[in-house]
C-alpha positions as CSV (number, residue, x, y, z in Angstrom):
1,X,0.1,31.9,20.8
2,X,-0.8,31.9,24.5
3,X,2.1,33.0,26.7
4,X,3.4,30.1,28.9
5,X,3.1,30.5,32.7
6,X,5.9,30.0,35.3
7,X,5.8,30.0,39.1
8,X,8.0,32.5,40.9
9,X,8.1,34.0,44.4
10,X,8.3,37.7,45.2
11,X,6.6,38.9,42.0
12,X,3.9,41.0,43.8
13,X,6.1,44.1,44.0
14,X,6.9,44.1,40.3
15,X,5.7,47.1,38.3
16,X,5.6,47.9,34.5
17,X,9.0,48.6,33.2
18,X,10.9,46.6,35.9
19,X,12.8,43.4,35.2
20,X,12.8,40.1,37.0
21,X,15.2,37.2,36.7
22,X,13.5,33.8,36.6
23,X,16.1,31.3,37.7
24,X,16.1,28.0,39.6
25,X,14.1,25.0,38.2
26,X,11.5,27.3,36.6
27,X,14.2,29.5,34.9
28,X,15.9,26.4,33.6
29,X,12.6,25.0,32.3
30,X,11.9,28.3,30.5
31,X,15.4,28.6,29.0
32,X,16.3,25.0,28.3
33,X,13.1,23.0,28.0
34,X,10.7,25.6,26.5
35,X,13.6,27.4,24.7
36,X,12.2,30.8,25.4
37,X,13.7,33.5,23.2
38,X,14.1,37.3,23.6
39,X,10.9,39.1,22.7
40,X,8.6,36.2,23.4
41,X,5.6,36.8,25.7
42,X,5.7,35.1,29.2
43,X,3.6,35.0,32.3
44,X,4.7,34.7,36.0
45,X,2.6,34.0,39.1
46,X,3.3,33.4,42.8
47,X,0.5,30.9,42.8
48,X,-1.6,33.1,45.1
49,X,-3.5,35.2,42.6
50,X,-0.7,37.5,41.3
51,X,-0.2,37.3,37.6
52,X,2.7,39.2,35.8
53,X,2.7,39.7,32.1
54,X,5.8,40.5,30.2
55,X,8.4,39.6,27.5
56,X,11.7,37.9,27.7
57,X,14.5,40.5,27.6
58,X,17.4,38.1,28.1
59,X,18.2,34.4,28.1
60,X,21.3,33.4,30.1
61,X,22.0,29.7,30.3
62,X,19.5,28.4,32.7
63,X,17.6,31.6,33.5
64,X,15.5,34.2,31.7
65,X,15.0,37.9,32.4
66,X,11.5,39.2,32.1
67,X,10.6,42.8,31.2
68,X,7.3,43.4,33.0
69,X,4.4,45.0,31.1
70,X,1.5,44.5,33.5
71,X,0.8,43.1,37.0
72,X,-2.7,41.7,37.8
73,X,-4.2,40.5,41.1
74,X,-6.9,37.9,40.6
75,X,-9.4,37.4,43.4
76,X,-10.4,34.0,44.6
77,X,-13.3,32.7,42.5
78,X,-16.8,32.8,44.1
79,X,-16.9,29.0,43.9
80,X,-13.8,27.5,45.7
81,X,-13.7,23.8,45.1
82,X,-11.8,21.2,47.1
83,X,-11.5,17.7,45.7
84,X,-11.4,15.0,48.4
85,X,-10.0,12.1,46.3
86,X,-9.8,8.5,47.6
87,X,-6.5,6.8,46.9
88,X,-6.9,4.5,43.9
89,X,-4.7,1.9,42.1
90,X,-2.7,2.8,39.1
91,X,-2.7,6.4,38.1
92,X,-6.5,6.9,38.4
93,X,-6.3,9.2,41.4
94,X,-3.5,11.2,39.8
95,X,-5.6,11.7,36.7
96,X,-8.4,13.0,39.0
97,X,-5.9,15.5,40.6
98,X,-4.8,16.8,37.2
99,X,-8.3,17.2,35.9
100,X,-9.5,18.9,39.1
101,X,-6.7,21.4,38.9
102,X,-7.3,22.2,35.2
103,X,-10.9,23.0,36.0
104,X,-9.9,25.4,38.8
105,X,-9.9,23.3,41.9
106,X,-8.1,25.2,44.7
107,X,-7.4,22.4,47.1
108,X,-6.9,18.6,47.1
109,X,-7.2,16.2,50.0
110,X,-6.0,12.6,49.6
111,X,-8.3,10.2,51.4
112,X,-7.4,6.8,52.7
113,X,-10.8,5.3,52.3
114,X,-11.8,1.8,53.6
115,X,-11.9,0.3,50.1
116,X,-8.8,2.0,48.8
117,X,-6.4,-0.6,47.4
118,X,-3.5,1.8,47.4
119,X,-2.2,2.6,50.9
120,X,-0.1,5.6,52.0
121,X,1.6,4.5,55.1
122,X,4.9,5.7,56.7
123,X,7.3,7.5,54.3
124,X,4.9,6.7,51.4
125,X,2.4,9.2,52.8
126,X,4.8,12.2,52.3
127,X,6.0,10.8,49.0
128,X,2.5,10.5,47.7
129,X,1.6,14.0,48.8
130,X,4.6,15.5,47.1
131,X,3.8,13.5,43.9
132,X,0.2,14.9,43.9
133,X,1.5,18.4,44.5
134,X,3.8,18.1,41.5
135,X,1.0,17.0,39.3
136,X,-1.3,19.8,40.6
137,X,1.4,22.4,40.1
138,X,2.2,21.3,36.5
139,X,-1.5,21.2,35.7
140,X,-2.0,24.7,37.1
141,X,0.9,25.9,34.8
142,X,-0.5,24.2,31.8
143,X,-4.0,25.7,32.3
144,X,-2.5,29.1,33.2
145,X,-4.0,29.2,36.7
146,X,-2.8,32.1,38.9
147,X,-3.9,30.1,42.0
148,X,-1.8,27.0,42.7
149,X,-3.8,24.2,44.4
150,X,-2.5,23.0,47.7
151,X,-2.4,19.2,48.2
152,X,-3.0,18.5,51.9
153,X,-1.7,15.5,53.9
154,X,-3.6,12.2,53.5
155,X,-6.6,11.9,55.9
156,X,-8.5,8.9,57.3
157,X,-12.3,8.8,57.2
158,X,-12.4,9.9,60.9
159,X,-10.2,12.9,60.1
160,X,-12.3,13.7,57.0
161,X,-15.5,13.8,59.1
162,X,-13.9,16.5,61.3
163,X,-13.1,18.6,58.2
164,X,-16.7,18.7,57.0
165,X,-17.4,21.8,59.2
166,X,-14.7,23.8,57.4
167,X,-16.8,23.9,54.2
168,X,-20.1,25.6,53.3
169,X,-21.1,22.3,51.7
170,X,-19.6,18.8,51.3
171,X,-20.9,16.6,48.5
172,X,-20.3,12.9,48.6
173,X,-20.6,11.3,45.2
174,X,-22.8,8.2,45.7
175,X,-24.7,6.5,42.8
176,X,-27.3,5.3,45.4
177,X,-28.1,8.8,46.6
178,X,-31.7,10.1,46.2
179,X,-30.6,13.6,45.3
180,X,-29.0,14.6,42.0
181,X,-26.2,17.1,41.8
182,X,-28.3,18.8,39.2
183,X,-30.8,19.8,41.9
184,X,-28.4,21.9,43.9
185,X,-28.6,25.0,41.8
186,X,-25.9,27.7,41.7
187,X,-23.3,27.3,44.5
188,X,-20.6,29.6,45.9
189,X,-18.1,29.6,48.7
190,X,-16.0,26.6,49.9
191,X,-17.4,23.4,48.5
192,X,-15.8,20.0,48.8
193,X,-16.5,17.1,46.5
194,X,-15.8,13.6,48.0
195,X,-14.9,10.9,45.5
196,X,-14.6,7.2,46.6
197,X,-12.2,4.5,45.3
198,X,-12.8,1.9,42.7
199,X,-15.3,-0.1,44.9
200,X,-17.2,3.0,46.0
201,X,-17.6,4.6,49.4
202,X,-18.3,2.0,52.1
203,X,-21.7,2.3,53.7
204,X,-20.4,3.0,57.2
205,X,-18.3,5.9,55.7
206,X,-21.4,7.3,54.0
207,X,-23.2,7.3,57.3
208,X,-20.3,8.9,59.2
209,X,-20.0,11.6,56.6
210,X,-23.7,12.3,56.6
211,X,-23.8,12.4,60.4
212,X,-21.0,15.1,60.2
213,X,-23.1,17.2,57.8
214,X,-22.1,16.0,54.3
215,X,-24.7,15.5,51.6
216,X,-24.9,12.5,49.3
217,X,-25.6,13.2,45.6
218,X,-25.6,11.2,42.4
219,X,-24.4,12.0,38.9
220,X,-27.2,10.4,37.0
221,X,-28.0,6.8,36.2
222,X,-24.5,5.8,35.2
223,X,-21.5,5.0,37.4
224,X,-18.3,6.8,36.6
225,X,-14.7,5.8,37.4
226,X,-12.9,7.3,40.4
227,X,-10.7,9.1,37.9
228,X,-13.7,10.9,36.1
229,X,-16.4,11.3,38.8
230,X,-14.7,14.3,40.4
231,X,-14.1,15.8,36.9
232,X,-17.8,15.5,36.0
233,X,-19.0,17.0,39.3
234,X,-16.6,19.9,39.2
235,X,-17.5,20.6,35.6
236,X,-21.1,20.8,36.4
237,X,-20.7,23.0,39.5
238,X,-18.4,25.4,37.7
239,X,-20.7,25.6,34.6
240,X,-23.9,26.1,36.7
241,X,-22.2,28.7,38.8
242,X,-21.5,30.9,35.8
243,X,-17.8,30.8,36.0
244,X,-17.5,29.9,32.3
245,X,-19.5,32.9,31.3
246,X,-16.7,35.4,32.1
247,X,-13.1,35.6,33.1
248,X,-14.1,35.8,36.8
């Protein structure tokens, strides 16, 4: 059985043989929800690449004590993917956030696209960001990721164009593009994948992003939903970059 993972601050200084009390919401989840028992294997991470392996040595109400057996520091992967996900109706954008995290996405940027039906305005903007962060954090725990994705504040198209320069490459998924994502070869560094809403990316937005340095690519002859397009693109990039060939 794979040891469950829990987030905890200040674990980088832990050494084999030391003990750490996991309390707060994560401790309660381990003790009450997961019903961890003494002797069971457990993992801790600070969400910034540090992974602690150990066993539960004590369960006390809403906390557990972990006897540390090993501490690992995981470097950032050579391919660091950011998902720029347009806001979408229902839970389609949330499904995209979850899938991107499980595949190793390191950052998520909510995008208020022209054709987005959902609108994050006023207090709803912060509420939406917190909601997506919760989804990303839970997905990182479920998939045992030592790097916790960061969900940024929602951006407009104008703000998004200014962010293009921060990446080695920005790929805008567009079924009308002349270039296939399959023709890009192996990629590395900071790569952003831009996914539009249900109605696709507006033509003027495509032009603005291209003018800023982004590249339009398609995913074949079919058209995927906004909830699955990013999943398909990230899967292809991760696979073609060799990250599934090893534990890197």
